C-alpha angles and dihedrals in degrees: 000000000000095000096042114161122230113273112257125244088244092058092047091050088061104034104021116199090353094061096101093048092047093050092048091047093050093051093047091047091054093047093047097047093046092049090054092047091052090049092051089049092052093047093050093065090209123139091217121077096232097115091052093045092049093059096074095111086063089073091061090045093051090047090054092049092051101042110034092084091062118098112258094022124125139157132228137182114230119214112281092008121130093201139047126258121216126224123190119186090344091308116125112210115214112187118187137165107254100182143333096237137036090241089090109069119227088238084076095053115140129190105222105170111104101220095048087048090054093049091046091052092048095049097043095050116120089244110019112208114254094243097028090226103108093071094049099064138280093259095061098089094051102036101034106034093146091054092046091061089056094046093053088070091061109098117227086228091066114125127212122241109192117209111193118180140181116229138147138198095253102052110008123221117023105168139342140194139185134202150118123288144164111245119221125215092267093049097258115141130231105202122218120242116303091005152166099044116216114240115230120255117259137195107266110263116243111251110244135178131047093338092061091077092071096069113128099203109138093001121155127245122304120261092266098044112067132069117294112263121242112253118208121198126193112259117222111231111251117238108236096201138012129191113264114274095016125113131199109268092246093051094047092052092052092050092050090054092052096051 
């Protein structure tokens, strides 16, 4: 990011010397995941936006790829989650798509996903439970033992950093913010003073990985655009001579059917 703005005092208060690297990683993760989602939508050929909407776990995956190399960063898998969350310096980053246009202000952002809501409730409680399990359901310990071992490593002192963003299936990421907020019962967020803070624009990250093979640069004509191929069929050898009064088997069968 050539024109990157100075990191705010607020960001440094949460991430210290790693604040610039964290901010850059968050922005790149959002760009990358949304580009991939747009690509999946385009390749699906469907008029509905289901393929794009189904790519939301990719945001968490991209965040993990971008931030795990930073000192103080680690991942964990919450009970019932199919993706990893990332914590940096005891700050849990919760990215979520706020809207698909800028017509809806970020002051109306609402966290709708159930598992992030549960984590947010647990960590914002006046007295967070030591193991963070009691607010996540009584069945967690028995049905999600592998996830419990991950969750134990999450400190009750962890703070939530919400990362709402605007993106759509035609162009990807439009704008993003991050900040602290108080979550209401319906998931709506009441931002603290002077927040959320807008994240700086970045050059779109180049999509890499398995999805890169679908690029059409330099591709040939579509299946219905070129010259018709020449089709060759095997030719049955012609019988030069047949005994008098005998027909080829195929011809005889046809004549019998006509009689």
